[in-house]
C-alpha positions in Angstrom: 10.4 39.1 46.0 7.1 39.8 44.2 3.6 39.9 45.8 2.8 36.4 44.4 6.0 34.9 45.8 5.1 36.3 49.2 1.8 34.6 49.1 3.2 31.3 47.8 3.4 28.6 50.5 5.0 25.2 50.0 2.8 22.7 51.6 4.9 19.8 53.1 1.8 17.6 53.7 0.5 17.9 50.1 4.1 17.7 48.8 4.6 14.4 50.6 1.2 13.3 49.4 2.2 14.0 45.8 5.5 12.3 46.1 3.9 9.2 47.5 1.2 9.1 44.9 1.3 6.6 42.1 -1.4 5.6 39.7 -1.6 1.9 38.9 -2.3 2.5 35.3 0.9 4.5 34.7 3.9 2.2 33.9 6.5 4.5 32.4 8.6 4.2 35.5 9.0 0.5 34.9 11.1 1.3 31.7 12.2 4.8 32.8 12.9 4.6 36.5 13.5 7.9 38.3 17.0 9.1 39.0 17.7 12.3 40.9 20.0 14.9 39.5 21.2 18.2 41.1 21.2 20.3 38.0 18.7 21.1 35.3 21.1 20.4 32.5 24.3 18.4 32.0 25.7 15.2 30.7 25.4 11.6 31.7 27.7 8.8 30.4 26.9 6.5 27.6 28.4 3.1 28.6 31.0 1.3 26.5 31.7 -2.4 26.0 35.0 -2.3 27.8 33.8 -4.6 30.6 33.2 -7.4 28.0 36.8 -7.4 26.7 39.2 -10.2 27.5 42.4 -8.7 28.9 45.8 -10.2 29.5 45.7 -10.4 33.3 48.7 -12.6 34.0 51.5 -10.8 35.9 55.1 -12.0 36.6 56.9 -11.4 39.9 57.9 -7.7 40.3 56.3 -6.8 37.0 54.0 -3.9 36.5 50.3 -4.3 36.8 48.3 -4.8 33.7 46.7 -1.4 33.1 43.5 -1.0 31.2 43.4 1.8 28.6 39.9 3.2 29.2 37.8 3.7 26.0 36.6 7.1 25.1 33.2 7.5 26.5 30.4 9.4 24.8 28.2 11.6 26.9 24.4 12.1 26.6 23.2 15.7 27.0 20.1 16.3 29.0 18.0 19.3 29.8 15.2 19.0 32.3 11.8 20.6 31.7 9.5 22.1 34.3 6.0 20.7 34.4 3.3 22.6 36.2 -0.4 22.4 36.9 -2.7 24.2 39.4 -6.2 23.5 40.6 -8.5 26.3 42.0 -10.6 25.9 45.2 -13.1 28.6 46.0 -13.2 29.5 49.7 -16.9 28.5 49.8 -16.0 25.0 48.5 -13.3 24.6 51.1 -15.3 25.9 54.1 -16.7 22.6 55.3 -14.0 20.1 54.3 -10.6 21.9 53.8 -8.1 19.1 53.7 -10.0 16.6 51.5 -10.5 19.4 49.0 -6.8 20.2 49.0 -5.9 16.5 48.9 -8.2 16.0 45.9 -6.6 19.0 44.1 -3.1 17.6 44.8 -4.1 14.2 43.4 -5.6 15.8 40.2 -2.5 17.9 39.4 -0.1 15.1 40.2 -2.0 12.7 37.9 -2.0 15.3 35.2 1.8 15.7 35.3 2.3 11.9 35.5 0.1 11.3 32.5 2.3 13.8 30.6 5.4 11.8 31.7 3.7 8.6 30.6 3.0 10.0 27.1 6.5 11.4 26.7 8.1 8.1 27.7 5.7 6.1 25.5 6.5 8.3 22.5 10.2 7.7 23.0 9.9 3.9 23.7 7.6 3.3 20.7 9.6 5.1 18.2 11.6 2.4 16.4 14.1 4.9 15.0 15.5 5.1 18.5 16.6 1.5 18.4 19.6 0.1 16.6 19.4 -2.4 13.8 18.7 -5.9 15.1 16.7 -4.5 18.1 13.4 -4.0 16.4 10.8 -5.8 14.4 7.5 -4.9 12.8 5.4 -8.0 12.7 4.0 -9.2 9.3 0.6 -10.7 8.8 1.6 -14.2 9.6 3.5 -13.3 12.8 0.9 -11.0 14.4 -0.4 -12.2 17.8 -4.0 -12.0 16.5 -3.1 -14.7 14.0 -3.8 -18.1 15.7 -1.0 -19.8 13.6 1.7 -17.4 14.7 4.2 -18.3 17.5 4.7 -15.4 19.9 7.2 -17.3 22.0 9.6 -17.4 19.0 9.2 -13.6 18.7 10.0 -13.0 22.3 12.9 -15.5 22.3 14.5 -13.7 19.3 14.1 -10.3 21.0 15.6 -11.5 24.3 18.6 -13.0 22.5 19.2 -9.8 20.6 19.6 -7.9 23.8 21.7 -10.6 25.5 24.2 -10.7 22.6 24.8 -7.0 22.8 24.8 -6.6 26.6 25.7 -10.0 28.1 22.6 -9.6 30.2 19.1 -11.0 29.6 16.3 -8.5 29.5 14.3 -8.5 32.7 11.4 -6.2 31.9 8.5 -6.4 29.5 5.8 -3.9 28.8 2.7 -4.9 26.8 0.3 -2.5 25.2 -3.3 -3.2 26.4 -4.4 -4.5 23.0 -1.3 -6.7 22.7 -2.1 -8.2 26.1 -5.6 -8.9 25.0 -4.4 -10.7 21.9 -1.8 -12.8 23.9 -4.5 -13.8 26.4 -6.5 -15.5 23.6 -3.6 -17.0 21.7 -3.7 -20.8 21.2 0.1 -21.1 21.8 -0.3 -19.5 25.2 -3.3 -21.7 26.1 -1.3 -24.8 25.0 1.3 -24.0 27.6 -1.1 -23.4 30.5 -3.8 -25.9 29.9 -2.5 -28.3 32.5 -2.0 -25.6 35.2 -4.3 -25.2 38.1 -5.3 -21.7 37.1 -6.1 -22.2 33.4 -6.6 -18.4 33.2 -4.0 -16.1 31.5 -2.9 -13.3 33.8 0.0 -10.8 33.5 1.8 -12.7 36.2 1.4 -16.0 34.4 2.6 -14.5 31.2 5.6 -13.1 33.0 6.5 -16.6 34.1 5.9 -18.1 30.7 8.1 -15.5 29.0 10.8 -15.5 31.7 10.8 -11.9 32.8 11.3 -10.5 36.3 8.7 -7.9 35.7 5.8 -7.7 33.2 3.3 -4.9 33.1 0.3 -4.1 30.9 -0.1 -0.5 29.9 -3.7 0.4 30.3 -3.4 4.2 30.4 -5.4 6.3 28.0 -5.5 10.0 27.1 -8.1 12.3 25.6 -7.6 14.7 22.6 -9.1 18.1 22.5 -12.3 16.7 21.0 -12.7 14.3 24.0 -11.8 11.1 22.0 -9.9 8.6 24.1 -6.9 6.6 22.8 -4.3 4.3 24.3 -1.0 5.9 25.4 0.7 2.6 24.5 -0.2 1.0 21.1 -0.2 -2.6 20.1 3.5 -2.9 20.8 5.9 -4.8 23.1 8.9 -3.2 24.7 11.5 -5.5 26.2 14.4 -4.1 28.1 17.1 -4.6 30.7 16.5 -2.3 33.6 18.6 -2.7 36.7 16.8 -3.7 39.9 16.4 -1.1 42.5 18.4 -1.9 45.6 16.6 -1.5 48.9 17.2 2.0 50.5 19.8 2.8 47.8 19.0 5.6 45.3 19.3 4.8 41.7 22.3 6.2 39.8 22.6 7.0 36.1 26.1 5.4 36.3 24.4 2.0 36.3 23.8 0.8 32.7 20.1 0.7 31.8 17.7 1.0 28.8 16.3 4.3 30.0 15.9 6.7 32.9 13.7 9.6 33.9 16.1 12.3 35.2 14.3 14.4 37.9 15.7 17.4 39.7 16.4 16.9 43.4 13.6 18.0 45.7 10.7 17.5 43.2 7.8 17.3 42.9 6.7 20.2 45.1 3.1 21.3 45.9 2.5 24.8 46.9 -0.5 27.0 47.6 -1.3 30.6 46.9 -4.3 32.9 47.0 -5.9 34.7 44.1 -8.3 37.6 44.5 -8.7 36.7 48.2 -11.3 34.0 47.5 -9.6 31.4 45.4 -6.9 29.1 46.7 -4.6 27.6 44.0 -3.1 24.1 44.7 -0.1 23.9 42.4 2.2 21.0 41.6 5.6 21.5 40.0 7.9 18.7 38.8 11.1 19.1 36.8 12.2 16.0 34.7 13.0 14.5 31.4 12.7 10.9 30.2 15.8 9.7 28.3 16.7 6.5 26.5 20.3 6.0 27.6 21.0 2.4 26.4 19.2 1.6 23.2 21.1 -1.7 22.9 19.4 -2.8 26.1 15.9 -2.5 24.6 13.9 -4.2 21.8 10.6 -3.2 20.3 8.1 -5.5 18.7 5.7 -3.3 16.7 2.2 -3.9 15.3 1.4 -7.1 17.1 -2.3 -7.0 16.2 -4.0 -7.0 12.8 
């Protein structure tokens, strides 16, 4: 064990703080819910359509049972990646207010890693080459949500039907880019459907009801490039997907068909502390994960919703 390892101390309080932390602006987990795995690489199953087949189930007296011949199942390879950030606290900064300084540092490094996950998931979900034919559309000028004569409800209906026909389940989750949500809020077709409601104001929850989803989120997160320019993590796109609901007190499993998962190594994230030069304390967060699209048939992307 090296000198640095001897100085490294896993902090259970800060670790629990990091594990319980969630930023309202990050929405990747809605499409890519966390699933715990024990190894950093391996295979997970790609689900077949065998449960949709009509089998001969009738059985005569004393006859053998009707046996299913399982279909060959493809596997999806995965390799987890370690993500790591640390935050320095000088001993003079920490003298008067130790725990708040450490807590602040834990929040900063946790948010940095979660923003990285958000961007990785967004890049996967917004790449239309990851979707099969029939599960993607790029809107033309007359269909864009910024065109008052377009009909967004037809676009959403077609997307939902495409998923249902391939999965026998209706999509239950919708993610809107911030600019897409802004366009929908002002669309005449949306106002036409709510003008007699008590609210009369378009909200994400109202859109969720109008579009018939269990969950609808608006992706507000932004990131900065090296020059300090801010940009949306999620562009003017819509991602519609089937994501199984989490059962209370039951961990998610990748054996349950879904659009996507984030595979995370068991026991993560971890926050540890170590000293440097005797006067600087480092608060370090480590997480080991990879976002994976595991059921592209269960997702649909509507691209370029705005002019």
